[in-house]
C-alpha positions as CSV (number, residue, x, y, z in Angstrom):
1,M,118.8,47.8,440.0
2,F,121.8,46.0,438.7
3,G,121.6,46.0,434.9
4,E,124.0,44.2,432.5
5,P,127.7,45.1,432.1
6,P,128.9,45.7,428.5
7,P,130.7,43.0,426.6
8,S,134.5,42.9,426.9
9,P,136.5,45.3,424.7
10,P,138.3,44.0,421.6
11,R,141.9,42.9,422.3
12,A,143.1,45.6,419.8
13,C,141.6,48.5,417.9
14,F,144.3,49.7,415.7
15,G,144.4,53.1,414.0
16,R,141.4,54.5,415.8
17,G,143.0,56.5,418.6
18,E,142.1,59.9,417.3
19,L,138.5,59.0,416.6
20,I,138.1,57.3,420.0
21,D,139.5,60.4,421.8
22,K,137.0,62.5,420.0
23,I,134.1,60.2,421.0
24,V,135.3,60.1,424.6
25,G,135.3,63.9,424.7
26,L,131.8,64.1,423.3
27,A,130.6,61.4,425.7
28,E,132.0,63.3,428.7
29,G,129.8,66.3,427.6
30,F,126.8,64.0,427.2
31,T,126.6,64.8,423.4
32,P,124.6,62.0,421.6
33,I,126.8,60.3,419.0
34,A,126.1,58.2,415.9
35,L,128.9,56.1,414.4
36,I,127.9,55.4,410.7
37,G,129.6,53.1,408.3
38,A,129.5,50.0,406.2
39,G,129.3,46.6,407.7
40,G,132.6,45.4,409.0
41,I,134.1,48.9,409.2
42,G,134.7,48.5,412.9
43,K,131.8,50.5,414.5
44,T,131.2,47.9,417.3
45,S,134.9,47.6,418.2
46,I,135.2,51.4,418.5
47,A,132.1,51.6,420.7
48,L,133.3,48.9,423.0
49,T,136.7,50.4,423.2
50,V,135.1,53.7,424.2
51,L,132.9,51.9,426.9
52,H,136.1,50.5,428.5
53,H,138.1,53.7,428.2
54,D,139.6,54.8,431.5
55,R,138.0,58.3,431.3
56,I,134.6,56.8,430.5
57,K,134.9,54.4,433.4
58,E,135.8,57.3,435.7
59,R,132.9,59.4,434.4
60,F,130.2,56.8,434.3
61,G,131.4,54.0,436.6
62,D,129.2,50.9,436.3
63,N,126.5,52.8,434.4
64,R,128.0,51.8,431.0
65,R,125.3,49.9,429.0
66,F,125.3,48.1,425.7
67,I,122.3,46.9,423.7
68,R,122.6,44.7,420.6
69,C,119.6,45.8,418.6
70,D,119.8,42.8,416.2
71,Q,119.2,40.3,419.0
72,F,115.5,40.9,419.4
73,P,112.4,41.6,417.2
74,A,112.2,45.1,415.8
75,S,109.2,46.4,417.8
76,R,108.8,49.1,420.4
77,T,107.7,46.6,423.1
78,H,110.8,44.4,422.7
79,F,113.1,47.5,422.5
80,L,111.7,48.9,425.8
81,A,111.9,45.5,427.5
82,Q,115.5,45.2,426.5
83,L,116.3,48.8,427.6
84,S,114.7,48.1,431.0
85,K,116.7,44.8,431.4
86,V,120.1,46.2,430.3
87,T,119.9,49.4,432.3
88,G,118.5,47.7,435.4
89,A,115.3,49.6,435.5
90,G,113.4,46.5,436.7
91,V,110.2,47.4,434.9
92,E,108.4,44.4,433.3
93,N,107.0,45.0,429.8
94,P,107.0,48.8,429.8
95,E,104.6,50.4,427.3
96,D,106.6,53.6,426.8
97,L,109.6,55.5,428.1
98,T,107.6,57.1,430.8
99,A,107.7,53.9,432.9
100,L,111.5,53.9,432.7
101,R,112.1,57.6,433.1
102,S,112.5,57.6,436.9
103,S,115.1,54.9,436.7
104,L,116.9,56.4,433.7
105,S,117.0,59.9,435.2
106,S,118.5,58.7,438.5
107,R,122.1,58.5,437.4
108,D,124.5,59.5,434.7
109,M,124.8,56.8,432.0
110,I,126.4,56.0,428.7
111,L,124.2,53.8,426.5
112,V,125.3,52.2,423.3
113,L,122.7,51.0,420.8
114,D,124.7,48.7,418.6
115,N,123.6,47.7,415.1
116,A,120.8,50.2,415.4
117,E,119.8,49.8,411.7
118,S,117.9,46.7,412.8
119,V,115.4,48.8,414.7
120,L,115.7,52.2,412.9
121,D,115.3,51.2,409.3
122,P,112.5,53.5,408.1
123,Q,110.8,50.7,406.1
124,G,111.0,48.3,409.0
125,T,108.1,47.2,411.2
126,G,107.6,49.5,414.1
127,A,110.5,51.6,413.1
128,R,108.7,54.9,413.6
129,E,107.7,54.1,417.1
130,I,111.2,52.9,418.0
131,Y,112.7,56.0,416.4
132,A,110.5,58.2,418.6
133,V,111.8,56.4,421.7
134,V,115.5,56.7,420.6
135,E,115.0,60.3,419.8
136,E,113.6,60.9,423.3
137,L,116.6,59.1,424.8
138,S,118.9,61.4,422.9
139,H,117.3,64.4,424.7
140,L,117.9,63.1,428.3
141,T,120.6,65.3,429.7
142,N,122.0,62.6,432.0
143,I,122.4,60.0,429.3
144,C,125.0,59.9,426.6
145,L,123.5,58.0,423.8
146,C,125.9,56.3,421.3
147,I,124.4,54.7,418.2
148,T,126.3,52.4,415.8
149,S,124.4,51.9,412.5
150,R,124.8,51.1,408.8
151,I,122.1,53.6,408.0
152,S,122.1,57.3,408.5
153,T,118.5,57.6,409.8
154,I,119.3,58.7,413.3
155,P,118.0,61.4,415.7
156,P,119.0,64.9,414.4
157,D,120.7,66.0,417.6
158,C,123.3,63.2,417.3
159,E,126.9,64.2,416.4
160,T,127.3,62.0,413.3
161,L,130.8,60.5,412.8
162,D,131.5,58.5,409.6
163,V,133.8,55.7,410.4
164,P,136.6,55.5,407.8
165,T,138.7,52.6,406.7
166,L,142.1,52.0,408.3
167,S,145.4,53.5,407.4
168,I,147.9,51.2,405.9
169,E,149.9,51.0,409.1
170,A,146.8,50.1,411.2
171,A,145.8,47.6,408.5
172,R,149.2,45.9,408.8
173,D,148.9,45.8,412.6
174,T,145.4,44.3,412.4
175,L,146.5,41.6,410.0
176,Y,149.8,40.6,411.7
177,R,148.2,40.4,415.1
178,I,146.4,37.3,413.8
179,Y,148.6,36.2,410.9
180,K,151.8,35.3,412.6
181,N,153.2,32.9,410.1
182,S,155.4,35.2,408.0
183,E,157.5,38.3,407.8
184,R,155.9,41.6,406.5
185,S,155.8,41.7,402.8
186,D,155.0,44.0,399.8
187,L,152.8,41.2,398.6
188,V,150.6,41.5,401.7
189,D,150.6,45.3,401.4
190,R,149.2,44.9,397.9
191,I,146.4,42.8,399.1
192,L,145.6,45.1,402.0
193,G,145.3,47.9,399.4
194,Q,143.0,45.8,397.3
195,L,140.8,45.3,400.4
196,D,140.6,49.1,400.8
197,F,142.0,48.6,404.3
198,H,138.5,47.3,405.4
199,P,138.9,46.0,409.0
200,L,136.5,42.9,408.8
201,S,138.0,41.8,405.5
202,I,141.5,42.1,406.8
203,T,140.6,40.2,410.0
204,L,138.9,37.4,408.0
205,L,141.8,37.1,405.6
206,A,144.3,36.9,408.5
207,T,142.2,34.3,410.3
208,V,142.0,32.1,407.2
209,A,145.7,32.4,406.5
210,H,146.6,31.7,410.1
211,H,144.3,28.6,410.3
212,N,145.7,27.2,407.1
213,K,149.3,28.2,407.9
214,W,149.8,29.9,404.6
215,N,153.1,31.7,403.9
216,N,153.0,35.1,402.0
217,G,153.3,33.4,398.6
218,R,150.4,31.1,399.2
219,L,148.3,33.9,400.7
220,A,148.9,36.0,397.6
221,K,148.1,33.1,395.3
222,E,144.8,32.2,397.1
223,W,143.8,35.9,397.0
224,D,144.6,36.4,393.3
225,T,142.6,33.2,392.5
226,H,139.6,33.5,394.8
227,R,139.5,37.2,395.8
228,T,136.8,37.9,398.5
229,R,135.5,34.3,398.2
230,V,138.4,33.4,400.4
231,L,137.1,35.5,403.2
232,R,135.2,32.8,405.1
233,T,136.6,31.3,408.3
234,D,136.0,27.8,409.7
235,H,133.5,29.3,412.2
236,N,131.2,30.5,409.4
237,K,132.2,34.1,409.7
238,S,132.3,35.6,406.3
239,L,132.3,38.9,404.3
240,A,129.4,37.5,402.3
241,A,127.2,37.2,405.4
242,T,127.9,40.8,406.4
243,I,127.1,42.1,402.9
244,E,123.9,40.0,402.6
245,L,122.8,41.4,406.0
246,S,122.9,44.9,404.5
247,L,121.0,43.7,401.4
248,A,118.3,42.2,403.7
249,S,117.5,45.7,404.9
250,P,113.8,46.6,404.4
251,T,114.8,49.9,402.8
252,F,117.0,48.1,400.3
253,R,114.2,45.6,399.5
254,E,111.8,48.4,399.1
255,L,113.8,49.8,396.1
256,G,112.6,47.0,393.9
257,P,113.6,43.6,392.4
258,N,116.3,44.9,390.0
259,V,118.1,47.1,392.4
260,R,120.8,44.5,393.1
261,D,121.7,44.6,389.4
262,L,122.3,48.3,389.7
263,L,124.6,47.7,392.6
264,G,126.4,45.2,390.4
265,V,127.0,47.8,387.8
266,I,128.3,50.2,390.4
267,A,130.6,47.4,391.6
268,F,131.8,46.6,388.1
269,F,133.3,50.0,387.4
270,P,136.4,50.9,389.4
271,Q,135.3,54.5,389.6
272,G,131.7,53.7,390.2
273,I,129.0,55.7,388.5
274,N,129.2,59.5,387.8
275,E,126.0,61.0,389.1
276,D,126.1,63.7,386.4
277,N,126.0,61.1,383.6
278,L,122.9,59.2,384.7
279,D,120.8,60.7,382.0
280,W,122.9,59.0,379.2
281,L,124.5,56.1,381.0
282,L,121.5,54.6,382.8
283,P,118.5,56.3,381.1
284,A,116.2,53.3,381.9
285,T,116.8,53.5,385.7
286,P,113.8,55.3,387.2
287,N,114.5,57.7,390.1
288,G,118.2,56.9,389.8
289,L,119.4,59.8,392.0
290,N,116.9,58.8,394.7
291,T,118.1,55.2,394.6
292,F,121.7,56.3,394.8
293,D,120.8,58.4,397.9
294,K,119.4,55.3,399.5
295,F,122.5,53.3,398.7
296,C,124.6,55.9,400.5
297,A,122.2,56.1,403.4
298,L,122.5,52.3,403.8
299,S,126.4,52.6,403.7
300,L,126.5,50.3,400.7
301,T,128.1,53.1,398.6
302,H,129.7,56.5,399.2
303,R,130.3,59.6,397.1
304,T,133.9,60.3,395.9
305,N,134.6,63.2,393.6
306,G,131.2,63.1,392.0
307,F,131.1,59.3,391.6
308,I,129.0,56.8,393.5
309,T,131.3,54.0,394.4
310,M,131.8,51.4,397.1
311,L,134.5,49.8,399.2
312,A,136.7,47.3,397.3
313,P,135.6,44.2,399.2
314,L,131.9,45.0,398.5
315,R,132.7,45.8,394.9
316,D,134.5,42.5,394.4
317,Y,131.6,40.6,396.0
318,L,128.8,42.4,394.2
319,R,130.2,42.7,390.7
320,P,128.8,40.3,388.1
321,R,130.9,37.2,387.7
322,D,129.8,36.9,384.0
323,P,129.5,40.5,382.7
324,K,127.7,39.4,379.6
325,S,124.9,37.9,381.7
326,S,124.0,41.3,383.2
327,P,121.5,43.1,381.0
328,L,122.0,46.4,382.8
329,L,125.8,46.2,382.5
330,C,125.6,45.3,378.8
331,M,123.4,48.4,378.4
332,T,126.0,50.6,380.0
333,K,128.6,49.1,377.8
334,E,126.5,50.0,374.7
335,R,126.1,53.5,376.1
336,Y,129.8,54.0,376.6
337,F,130.6,52.6,373.2
338,S,128.1,54.9,371.6
339,K,129.6,57.9,373.4
340,L,133.1,56.8,372.2
341,S,132.0,56.7,368.6
342,V,131.6,60.5,368.5
343,F,134.5,61.7,366.5
344,A,137.1,63.3,368.8
345,N,138.6,65.9,366.4
346,P,139.2,69.6,367.3
347,D,137.8,70.5,363.8
348,Q,134.4,69.0,364.7
349,A,131.7,70.9,366.6
350,C,131.2,67.9,369.0
351,F,134.9,68.1,370.1
352,E,134.1,69.7,373.5
353,E,131.5,67.0,374.3
354,S,134.2,64.3,374.0
355,R,136.0,65.8,377.0
356,W,133.8,63.5,379.2
357,I,136.6,60.9,378.8
358,Q,138.8,63.0,381.2
359,S,136.7,61.9,384.2
360,E,135.5,58.5,382.9
361,D,138.7,57.0,381.4
362,G,139.2,54.6,384.3
363,N,135.8,53.1,383.8
364,V,136.1,52.8,380.0
365,E,139.5,51.2,380.2
366,H,138.3,48.6,382.7
367,L,135.2,47.9,380.5
368,L,137.5,47.4,377.5
369,D,140.0,45.3,379.5
370,I,137.2,42.9,380.4
371,F,135.3,42.8,377.1
372,T,138.4,42.5,374.9
373,T,139.1,39.3,377.0
374,I,135.6,37.7,377.0
375,D,134.6,39.0,373.5
376,A,137.9,39.1,371.8
377,T,136.5,38.5,368.2
378,S,134.1,41.3,368.3
379,G,134.7,44.1,365.9
380,E,132.6,46.5,368.0
381,V,134.8,46.0,371.0
382,W,138.0,46.7,369.2
383,D,136.5,49.7,367.3
384,A,135.6,51.1,370.8
385,C,139.2,50.4,371.9
386,A,140.5,52.5,369.0
387,H,138.0,55.3,369.7
388,F,139.0,55.3,373.4
389,M,142.7,55.8,372.6
390,E,141.8,58.5,370.2
391,H,139.8,60.3,372.9
392,L,142.8,59.9,375.3
393,Y,145.1,61.3,372.6
394,W,143.1,64.5,372.4
395,H,142.0,64.9,376.0
396,K,144.2,62.9,378.5
397,K,147.5,61.7,377.0
398,R,148.6,58.6,378.8
399,L,149.4,54.9,378.1
400,V,146.8,52.2,378.4
401,I,146.8,48.7,379.8
402,L,145.3,47.4,376.6
403,G,148.6,47.5,374.6
404,P,149.6,43.9,375.0
405,R,146.1,42.7,374.2
406,I,146.1,44.8,371.0
407,E,149.4,43.2,370.0
408,R,147.9,39.7,370.4
409,V,144.9,40.4,368.0
410,P,145.3,38.4,364.8
411,D,146.8,40.5,362.0
412,D,143.8,39.7,359.7
413,H,141.4,41.2,362.2
414,P,140.0,44.3,360.4
415,S,140.2,46.5,363.5
416,K,143.9,45.8,364.4
417,P,145.6,48.4,362.2
418,E,143.4,51.2,363.6
419,C,144.1,50.1,367.2
420,L,147.9,50.0,366.5
421,F,147.7,53.4,364.8
422,Q,145.9,55.0,367.8
423,L,148.3,53.2,370.2
424,S,151.3,54.6,368.3
425,R,149.9,58.2,368.8
426,L,149.6,57.6,372.5
427,F,153.2,56.3,372.6
428,R,154.4,59.4,370.7
429,S,152.3,61.8,373.0
430,V,154.1,60.5,376.1
431,G,157.6,60.7,374.6
432,N,158.1,57.1,373.4
433,V,159.1,58.0,369.9
434,V,160.9,54.7,369.1
435,G,158.0,52.6,370.3
436,S,155.6,54.8,368.2
437,R,157.7,54.3,365.1
438,Q,157.8,50.5,365.6
439,L,154.0,50.4,365.9
440,L,153.5,52.6,362.8
441,I,155.7,50.3,360.7
442,R,153.5,47.4,361.6
443,T,150.4,49.4,361.0
444,L,151.6,50.5,357.6
445,G,152.0,46.9,356.6
446,L,148.5,45.9,357.7
447,W,146.9,48.9,355.9
448,R,148.8,48.0,352.7
449,E,147.5,44.4,353.0
450,Q,143.9,45.7,353.4
451,G,144.4,48.0,350.4
452,D,143.2,51.1,352.2
453,D,145.1,53.9,350.5
454,L,143.9,56.8,352.6
455,R,144.9,55.0,355.9
456,V,148.3,54.1,354.2
457,A,148.8,57.8,353.5
458,D,147.8,58.8,357.1
459,T,150.2,56.3,358.6
460,L,153.0,57.4,356.3
461,K,152.5,61.0,357.3
462,L,152.6,60.2,361.0
463,L,155.7,57.9,360.4
464,S,157.4,60.8,358.6
465,D,156.8,63.0,361.7
466,T,158.3,60.3,363.9
467,S,161.3,59.9,361.6
468,R,161.9,63.7,361.9
469,A,161.7,63.5,365.7
470,L,164.4,60.8,365.6
471,G,166.6,62.8,363.2
472,L,166.0,60.4,360.3
473,Y,165.3,63.2,357.9
474,K,166.0,61.4,354.6
475,E,163.7,58.6,355.5
476,G,161.1,61.0,356.7
477,V,161.2,62.9,353.4
478,L,160.6,59.7,351.4
479,Q,157.6,58.8,353.6
480,A,156.1,62.3,353.3
481,I,156.6,62.3,349.5
482,E,154.8,58.9,349.2
483,A,152.0,60.1,351.4
484,L,151.7,63.3,349.3
485,G,151.4,61.3,346.1
486,I,148.6,59.2,347.5
487,H,146.6,62.3,348.6
488,Q,147.2,63.9,345.2
489,R,145.9,60.8,343.5
490,L,142.8,60.8,345.8
491,N,142.4,64.6,345.2
492,D,142.5,65.0,349.0
493,V,143.5,68.7,349.4
494,P,143.6,68.7,353.3
495,G,145.8,65.7,353.2
496,Q,148.2,67.3,350.6
497,V,148.5,70.4,352.8
498,L,149.4,68.3,355.8
499,C,152.0,66.4,353.9
500,L,153.6,69.5,352.4
501,Q,153.7,71.1,355.9
502,G,155.5,68.1,357.3
503,L,157.8,67.8,354.3
504,G,158.7,71.5,354.7
505,W,159.8,70.9,358.3
506,L,161.8,67.8,357.4
507,L,163.7,69.6,354.6
508,H,164.3,72.6,356.9
509,D,165.7,70.4,359.6
510,D,167.9,68.7,357.0
511,N,169.4,72.1,355.9
512,E,167.6,72.2,352.5
513,P,166.0,75.7,352.8
514,D,165.1,76.1,349.1
515,A,163.2,72.7,349.0
516,A,161.7,73.5,352.3
517,K,160.5,76.9,351.1
518,E,158.9,75.3,348.0
519,A,157.0,72.7,350.1
520,A,155.8,75.4,352.6
521,L,154.7,77.8,349.8
522,G,152.9,74.9,348.1
523,A,150.9,74.3,351.3
524,V,150.1,78.0,351.7
525,K,148.9,78.2,348.1
526,L,146.5,75.2,348.7
527,L,145.3,77.0,351.9
528,S,144.6,80.3,350.1
529,G,141.0,79.5,349.7
530,G,140.6,78.6,353.4
531,G,141.5,75.6,355.5
532,D,142.9,74.6,358.8
533,P,144.2,77.8,360.6
534,F,146.7,75.8,362.6
535,L,148.3,74.5,359.4
536,A,148.2,78.0,357.8
537,C,149.9,79.5,360.9
538,D,152.5,76.8,361.1
539,C,153.4,77.1,357.4
540,H,154.0,80.8,357.8
541,R,156.0,80.2,361.0
542,L,158.1,77.7,359.0
543,L,158.6,80.2,356.2
544,G,159.7,82.8,358.7
545,L,162.4,80.3,360.0
546,I,163.5,79.5,356.4
547,Y,163.9,83.1,355.4
548,R,165.7,83.8,358.7
549,S,168.2,80.9,357.9
550,K,168.7,82.5,354.5
551,G,169.5,85.9,356.0
552,E,166.3,87.5,354.6
553,A,165.2,89.1,357.9
554,E,162.4,91.3,356.5
555,K,160.7,88.5,354.7
556,A,161.1,86.4,357.8
557,I,159.4,89.1,360.0
558,D,156.6,89.4,357.5
559,H,155.8,85.7,357.7
560,F,156.1,85.7,361.5
561,K,153.6,88.6,361.6
562,I,151.1,86.7,359.4
563,A,151.5,83.6,361.6
564,F,151.0,85.8,364.7
565,I,147.7,87.3,363.3
566,I,146.3,83.8,362.5
567,A,147.4,82.3,365.8
568,S,145.9,85.2,367.8
569,S,142.7,85.2,365.8
570,Y,142.1,81.5,366.5
571,S,143.5,81.5,370.1
572,L,146.3,79.1,369.1
573,R,148.3,79.9,372.2
574,D,151.1,77.4,371.6
575,L,151.8,78.8,368.2
576,V,151.5,82.4,369.5
577,F,154.3,81.5,371.9
578,W,156.6,80.0,369.3
579,V,156.0,82.9,366.8
580,D,156.9,85.4,369.6
581,Y,159.9,83.3,370.5
582,H,161.3,83.1,367.0
583,L,160.6,86.8,366.4
584,A,162.4,87.7,369.6
585,E,165.5,85.8,368.4
586,L,165.5,87.4,365.0
587,L,164.8,91.0,366.3
588,F,167.6,90.6,368.9
589,K,170.0,89.4,366.2
590,E,169.0,92.5,364.1
591,G,169.8,94.8,367.1
592,R,166.2,95.8,367.6
593,F,166.4,95.2,371.3
594,D,163.2,97.0,372.5
595,C,161.1,95.0,370.0
596,A,162.9,91.8,371.0
597,Y,162.2,92.3,374.7
598,S,158.6,93.1,373.9
599,A,158.2,89.9,371.9
600,I,159.8,87.7,374.6
601,E,157.6,89.3,377.3
602,H,154.5,88.5,375.2
603,A,155.7,85.0,374.7
604,K,156.0,84.6,378.5
605,S,152.4,85.8,378.9
606,Q,151.3,82.9,376.6
607,A,153.4,80.4,378.7
608,I,151.8,80.9,382.1
609,D,150.2,77.4,382.1
610,N,153.1,75.7,380.4
611,P,156.3,75.3,382.6
612,Y,158.4,74.1,379.6
613,F,157.4,77.0,377.4
614,M,158.1,79.5,380.3
615,A,161.5,77.9,380.8
616,R,162.3,78.3,377.1
617,A,161.4,82.0,377.3
618,V,163.4,82.5,380.4
619,I,166.6,80.9,379.0
620,L,166.2,83.0,375.8
621,Q,165.9,86.1,377.9
622,A,168.9,85.0,380.0
623,L,171.0,84.6,376.8
624,F,170.1,88.1,375.8
625,W,171.2,89.3,379.2
626,Y,174.5,87.4,378.9
627,Q,175.3,89.0,375.6
628,Q,174.7,92.4,377.2
629,R,177.1,91.5,380.0
630,R,174.3,91.3,382.6
631,L,175.9,88.2,384.0
632,E,174.2,87.8,387.4
633,E,170.7,88.2,385.8
634,A,171.7,85.7,383.1
635,R,173.0,83.2,385.6
636,S,169.8,83.4,387.7
637,G,167.5,83.0,384.7
638,A,169.6,80.0,383.5
639,L,169.3,78.3,386.9
640,R,165.5,78.8,387.1
641,A,165.1,77.3,383.6
642,A,167.5,74.4,384.3
643,D,165.2,73.2,387.2
644,V,162.3,72.9,384.8
645,F,164.3,71.3,382.0
646,E,165.7,68.7,384.4
647,R,162.2,67.9,385.5
648,F,161.0,67.5,381.9
649,G,164.0,65.5,380.8
650,A,164.9,68.2,378.2
651,T,168.6,67.3,378.0
652,D,169.6,69.6,375.1
653,D,167.9,72.6,376.8
654,L,169.5,71.7,380.1
655,E,173.0,71.7,378.5
656,V,172.4,75.2,377.2
657,C,171.5,76.3,380.8
658,K,174.6,74.7,382.3
659,A,176.9,76.2,379.6
660,L,175.4,79.6,380.3
661,V,175.9,79.3,384.1
662,R,179.5,78.2,383.6
663,S,180.2,81.1,381.3
664,A,178.6,83.6,383.6
665,D,180.7,82.2,386.5
666,L,183.8,82.8,384.4
667,G,182.8,86.5,383.9
668,G,181.6,86.0,380.4
669,N,184.9,84.6,379.2
670,G,184.0,80.9,379.1
671,E,182.7,78.7,376.3
672,S,180.5,80.0,373.5
673,V,176.8,80.1,374.3
674,I,174.2,80.1,371.6
675,S,170.4,80.1,371.6
676,G,168.4,77.2,370.3
677,G,166.0,77.5,367.3
């Protein structure tokens, strides 16, 4: 009984040391093992490295066996014959494992069944009979069975190990072992990341680059132009062949003729498909969850944070080259666009439903990025783009990659001003006030050309808010007054309230308290019959500040109390905080210290989830302590607040903290320290 020795180990197996050590330890204890993963993930290399490991050689000697299950027909007869040959049992054409049991039980052995999906696929011919034999092998106490497979259908006693992709360090080592023509480069690191550190893809890319003697620049150019189509060597080894082998699985073919289109949809979206959204995103896909389970069992996809997705090389290969030619992808596009059209406004009952964008924003942005390129004249696409940015403004404030594309839309396109308007709101929400103002000025011109008075007024109102943020009070007042006039002409009461509220703040900041009071009282009068509670609360807060600046403390307190009642009733936590904050300032100035401390403590309770608000409360409390000569407490509070302000880039607040620390260090005899409004 001689048997066959295993193939030679790979020359290198980077980044797998911890996994290999774990497998070796399991093998020494005769625990059956299954290495599961996508094609090209490195399962065979790991198994061969284990077979030639010094501890495995010492434990099993020459009884280390390796069977390539894709090298013979998938039948029990052929499997048993190959088992007899490789292990050296010497039994011709065994009918079952009984004929081999004596030989197999005579010595300790480690046996690798490589590419076992070829014989264990549940839909394959003879798979049930072969599975029974493999399961029996896993029960033999003197044999350590090691299975490598793309499918997860393996005997239940096996210790299942999912083979991950490489770390970036191991990916670099894998590539540069073959690709020796250039120095290490950030360009190459970028490509490795776009390959998801997939071992086979990296090896193929390195081989192609080495054969063609490409430098880093040429390698990056070829990759950017051809993507995974470049992963084909002169020896006809390719990523495509590996993927197509997975798609040839009987289990995959059993799923039906349109299942590859479904894989293409998963591949198209960078986040994959959210399983929780199948009912509205893919309503025409029967047994969708069952199909996704099969994809995962075949290692074509994997689950990540509730999404079904796939490795980047598989995604690039399987995604539709012409998105408009895929009926299923076009259907998902329509479903996303329909979902976006639901008005994302906190005053609407459907507002909570629009929070779905928080988890799907990456998919929607990619969808729009592609279709605004290939369908650039479509009004539907650009309307969806505007809706997307509106959803982000309310639920996930961030910039989008669509900005430059929106800028290039012709000015006479009917959707352009709305896209610019929503883009300006995103700019403002992330702190780019100057950029927001520039976009609004362009938007205003386009709305004027289209003759849409209501949108002109909306843009003027937002532009006046932006002017206020930049300290351009006079300019902001003129914009707010023009917007107010339009809303009055249109008999739009909510619009008038909004303009009067903004005008009041502009006049207050520009030290015109009487005019500010008139504007704020006008807004309150319009709201007397009901209206937006946020605006009502904010107008009373503004009136409180106006009366405080005029030295009329009791009137200020009355309006702060009204604002507090409204904010509390409608759970407007931000406004509750600011009302408490302003009230604490006023009460402290009036010498009502107990009430002032109570107000600031309540403000802090509203700021638990907002570090900036908490820092404002802390520095106000520190200023109180400073004026009471509690200098060490004041200094400590100022330092804590300063850390937050520095992180948020709040320079004015940070300067107050620094001044307070300096004055406390000087024993309270330093520069004057005042609280902000």
